[in-house]
N, C-alpha and C positions, 0 to 999 in steps of 0.2 A: 565498758561503760554502757548502762541502760539509754535507750534512746531518750527518756525524760531527764536525765543527766546530761546528755549531749545538747538537749534543746536548751537546758540551762548555761550551759557552757558557751553555746554559740549566741547567746541573746545579747544584744548590746543597743545602742542608740543608732539612729540612722546616720548621724553625722560619724560616728566611729565606722559603722559598716561601709559608708562610701569612700572611707579611705582607701579602699581595695581597688578603686579605679585610678589608673595612672595615665600620665599623658601618653597620647598614640593609641590608647584602647579602643577597641570597638564593643559597644554597649548596645543590647538587646532589651527593648522595654516592651512588656505584655501590653496588649492594646485593649480597646473597648472599655467596657465596665470594669475590666480588671486592673485598668491603668493604676500602677502602685504610686499613687499621687505623693505620699509620705517621701519615698525613696527619691522620686524625681526632684522634689523640691531640696532634698539634700543633696543630690548630684548638682544642681544650678547652684547652690551655695558655694559649691567648691571651684567654680568656675575661674576665680583668679590665680588659683594654684594649677590648673590644667591647660594643656595646649593640645590642639589637635585630636580631641575625643569624637570618634564617629559614633553618633546615636541612631540606631535602627528600630524601625517598627512599622506595624500597618496603622490603622486608623485609632489613634489614641484620643481619649476625652482629657478636658482641662486645657491648661493655658499654652502649655510646650514652650515654656519662656526661653528654653536653650536656642531657640530660632531666631531671637531677637537680635537686631544689628549689633548691639554692644557686647554679644558673646561671641561675635566672629574671630576665628582663630583659636577660641577655646573649644567650642564645639561644632559640629558639622553634622546635619541631619540627612538620613538617607531614607526615603520614604518607599515602601513597598505598596502602600494604598495611602492616599493622602486624605486627610480630613481636613475640616474649615480650619483647625487652630495651626496648620503648618502651610497652607496654600499661599498666602502672601509672601512666605519666605522662599517657597520653590520659585514663585513669579519672579521675585527679585533676584534670583540667582544665589542667595546665600544658603539654599538648601538643594538638595537633590531628589530625583525621582526614578524609580527603577521599575520600567514596565515588567511585570512577570505574572505568570498564572499562580494563583494561589497554592495550586496543589505542589507546585516545584520549589515552593521557597525553602521547606526543610532540607532538599536535596543541595542547596548551597551550603549548609552547615555541615551535612554529612561528607560531600565531596572535598571539604577545605577550600572550596572557592571562596566563602564568606566565613572565615574562622571567627570565632566569638570569644572574646575576653571575659565580659562580664554579662551576667542576665540579672535584670532586675523585675520581679514579679510580685503579685499578691495572691496569698493563699488563706484557707481556712484553718483554724486550729487544728492540732494533730488529732487523730482518733485514739484509741486505746493501745495500738500497735506502732504508733509514732507516723502515720501517713497523713499528710496534709492535702486538700485538695485544691486545684487551680479554679474550681467554683465556676465562675460565669464565663470563664475564657481559656480554652485550652489552645486554640489557635495553632502556631507554631511555637508556642512557648515551651511546651513540654520537650519537643526536640531540641530546642535552643539550650536548655537547661541540661539536656544529656551531652551536649557537646562543647558547653563553656568552661573555662578554667575556674571561674568564680561565679557562684550563684547566691544571690542574696533575695532572702524572702521577707516580704512584709507580711506578717500574720495578723490577720484582721478579724477580730470575733464576730464581724457582721458578714463575712464572705459566706455564701452557701456553700454546703458540702454537696457535690454533684455526682453523679455515678458515670462509669465508663472508665476511659483512658485518661483520668484526670488528676491522678495521685503522685506525691513526690514525698519520699521517706525523709525524715529529719536528719538522716546519715548523709544524705545527697546534697544539702544545701551547706554553704560555707558560712554565711552570717544570717541571723534572725533578728528581726524587728518587730516587736508586738506593739500593736495598734488597735483602736476602737474607733471606727468613725464611718459613716453612710458612705456605700458605695457611690462612685459616679454614675450618673442616669442618663438615660436617652428617652424623653418624654415624648409620645407620639402626637403630632399636630393633628387636629380634627380634618379629615379628610374632605374635599370639596364635592362638589355636583359634578364637575369634570372629572375627577379621580373616580367616582362612582360609575360614571357613564363608560369609562374605559374598563373599570373592573367589571361591569357586567358582560362585556364582551369577551374578556379573558375568562371569566366564569362559564361562559357557554362552552368553552373547549376542553373543560376539566370534567372527566368521567367519574362516577363512583367507584371507588377502590383505587385512585389515583395516588401516587406519592409526590408529595410538593416540595420544591424549593422556592422559597420568596426571599426578597430583600426587605429593606425598611423603607418607609416613606409612604407618601398619600396613597399610590397606586397599589402596593402591596398590602396596605392596611385595608384598604376599600375591597381587595379581591377576597381578603379573608372575611370581611364582613358580608359578602355576596355568597358564601359557602354552605349557610346553616341548613341548605335542603339536600346538601350531598351526604353520602353514606360511605363509611370505612375509609376515610382518608387516612394517608400517613405522612410522615415527614422524614425527609433525608436532604439536610441542607447545610450550608456553612454557618447560617445565623438564623437564631430565632427571636421573634418581637413578642411583646405583649398581645398582639393580635391571635395568638393561638391558643391563648388559655381558655377562652370560653369555648371554643371549638372542641377542645380537649375535655373540658368538664362536662359538655353536653354529650359528649361520645361520637361526635362527627369525626374528628381526628382520633382514631383509636390503633390504628396500624393492623388491624386484623387481616387485611388483604395484601399486606406487603410480601414481596418476595425475597427480601433481603431484611434481616434483623426484624422479623415480625414482631409487631405489638410494641415495637420501641420508635422513639421519635429521635432520630440520628442528628447530631449537630456537632459544630466545633467551637461556637461560642454564641452568646446571647448579646443582644442589644435592647435594654429596656428599662423599665421602672422598678422600684422596690417591690410592687406587685409580682413581677417577673421572677425576680430573686426568691422570693417567699416560695413561689410555685415550683421552682426547679429543686428546692432544698430537700435533699435526700427523696427526690421523687424517681421512682425505678421506672417510670415511663421514659425518662429520657436516657440516652446513652451518648455521652460526650466523647469523640475521637479527634485525633489529630487531624489537621486539616489536610494533609498529604492522603489521608484516607477518605474524609468525607467529599473532597473535590476530585479524586481521581476519577476522570472520565469512564474508565473501564470498570471501577465500582458503582458508579452512578448508574451506568447502564445496565447493571444486575437488577435493578428495581424496574419491574414491569409498571407500564403507564406511568411513567416518570415525567411530571409536568415541571418544567424550568420557566420560571417567570422572571425576566431581566429587563432592565430599562436602558434608554440610550438618551444622549444629547440631540443627536442628529442621525438620520437615516437618509442616504442618498438614494436617486431614482433606480440604482441598479442593486440597492440592498445592502450596501456597505454600512457597517453601524460603527459611530462613534461616541464612544460611552466614558471617556478617560480624559478629554482636554477640550478646552474652548480654544479653537485654532491651535496655535504653537504653546498655548498656556495649560501646563497640567492641571487636571481639576481633582480626580479621584485616584483611578487606578483600574486595572483589568478585573480586580477582585475574582469572582466565581463565575462570571458571565460565560465564558468560553468554555471553562470546565463543565459547566451544566448543560450548556446548549449542545455541547457535542455529546455528552452523556446521554441526555435525553433522546438525542437524534438515534442513537444507537439501542435504546430501550425498546422492550416490545410494547407497543402501544404508546410511545413516548410523544410528548407534545413540547417542543422548544419553542419559546414566546419571548419576543421582544416586545414591550408594551410600553408606550409614551403617550402623552399629551400631543395633540396635533400641532399646537404652538406654544411658543415661550415669550417671555417679556409682555405679559398680560395681552396675549392674542396678537402681538403685532409682528411676530416672526414666525415663519414655518418651521417645523422641526423635520417635516419632510422637504428634502432639499434638492435641486439640481445636480450639485456637486458638494461634497464636504466643504467647510471652510478651509481656506490654505493652512496647511500645517497641521489640520486635525488628525489624530491617530485613528487607526482603523482597528477597532478592538475584536469585533468580529467580522470575520470575511463574508461576503455575498453568498458564497458556496455553502457557509454554516447556516445561513438563516432560513429558518423555514416560516414561522408565524410572525408577522408584524400586526400589532393592534393598537389601534387609536380609539378615541370616542366615538369616530364616524364609521368603525367596522373593522374587519379582519382582512388581511392581505396574505394570502399563501405563496410563497416566492419559491420553495424548493423544487429543483427541476425545471424551472420556468425560464424562457428566454428573456433577454433584455426589454425587448417589447412588451411581454406578459407582465414583467415586474413592473415598468414603469406604468402600465395600465392600472394594475393592481394598487400601487402606492399611491397614485393620483386620487383614486376613488377614496382612499381613506384619509387625505389630507384635509385640512380646513378648506370649505369650498371657495373662499374668496381667494385663496391662493392656487388653485386648481389650474387656473387658465395660463399663469406664467409658468407653471411646471410643465403643463402641455406645451407651450412654446418652445420651451427649452429642448423638452424630450424630441420635438419635430427637428428643431436645428441639429440636434446630437445624432439624428437618424434612428433613434430608438423607435420612433412611432412616425407614422404618414399622417397627414392632416386628415386624410378621408377616414382613417381608422379610429380617430379620437372626436368625432363629431358628438358622439354620443357621451362623452364625459363631460362636455360643458354645461 
């Protein structure tokens, strides 16, 4: 049978395709802008017929109705990175969170530690040879599809065709559901003056010819906006946002000085708007790869002048970084922070950065804290931390004593919180009072 004949034979409605899910199955859902919303809705519609279906994914977009209280006993969510659509369910105990480095997720499928029954994914229409592209989101979905018993593909003619390790052949899927609808988008919020102040300090650490890893949000977007005077920047990251478009169009990001995949922007997925989807469509400047590759610290380290820019919820006076929880309550996940911090640390000329505002809750709470909140998880250990950046400056911690770390972090904290930080540091014997007079 030709691939086109196979495509027709496998085509069906979403309701028909989701009959493949059985009680007790484990289902992987593609994440981000690739979230297959039509298939997810069809899965939720089957809830009355199903029991104990475990749903696994990273940050998805959309409502994630399967986490609602009324579906308890039918579905149970296991988050490998939490988005805002599942946080309440995890906090209430209706859903689970797995702390894990992103580059290690695919190993769970390959080893059999986390066997998958069904994969739900969204792809582009097939090319002349029957290959469909995962488009916006390769992440761990390509690996999941290779190890699952059943693969259901939502074929959306609005999904961009992207280059790299993004392709799945028609013969490798179980069922096909043809759709046509806009992809779920992540629209950037305008960054604030505070974000810009942090970003300028971060940008001061980025040399010409650097290869960048950035995330999404006010600070990463502001950093990208501060790089127009740089030259020959490259990208090696898990995630790309709209902020790269102008830098690539202007030639600031061209990858010409990359030591790995020269001339290519390497990523595992994008989170952005339709403008970004149009930009990556058949754009040979991009090379999408599995997240086990993009985030492998040993691969990351092969990029000379690798600059990793990650954020945090809290940093304590010894340099411990909490980025995934608010106290005992899971908030997001490990993501790629440790993957890239460690990779950049081993890169020739690398710059590992933790960047954050000095305060939270409209300036009423310091993010530089004496100790992490009780129950808070340490994502990045103090031995891994090199640069910590706020709007008040840059603290370099690597190889420094507890005394030197406390001094450096107090100096970049919000000024009105510095005295109480210093008082704690004295009580904890990080500092002696006579040594800290200059910090007041």
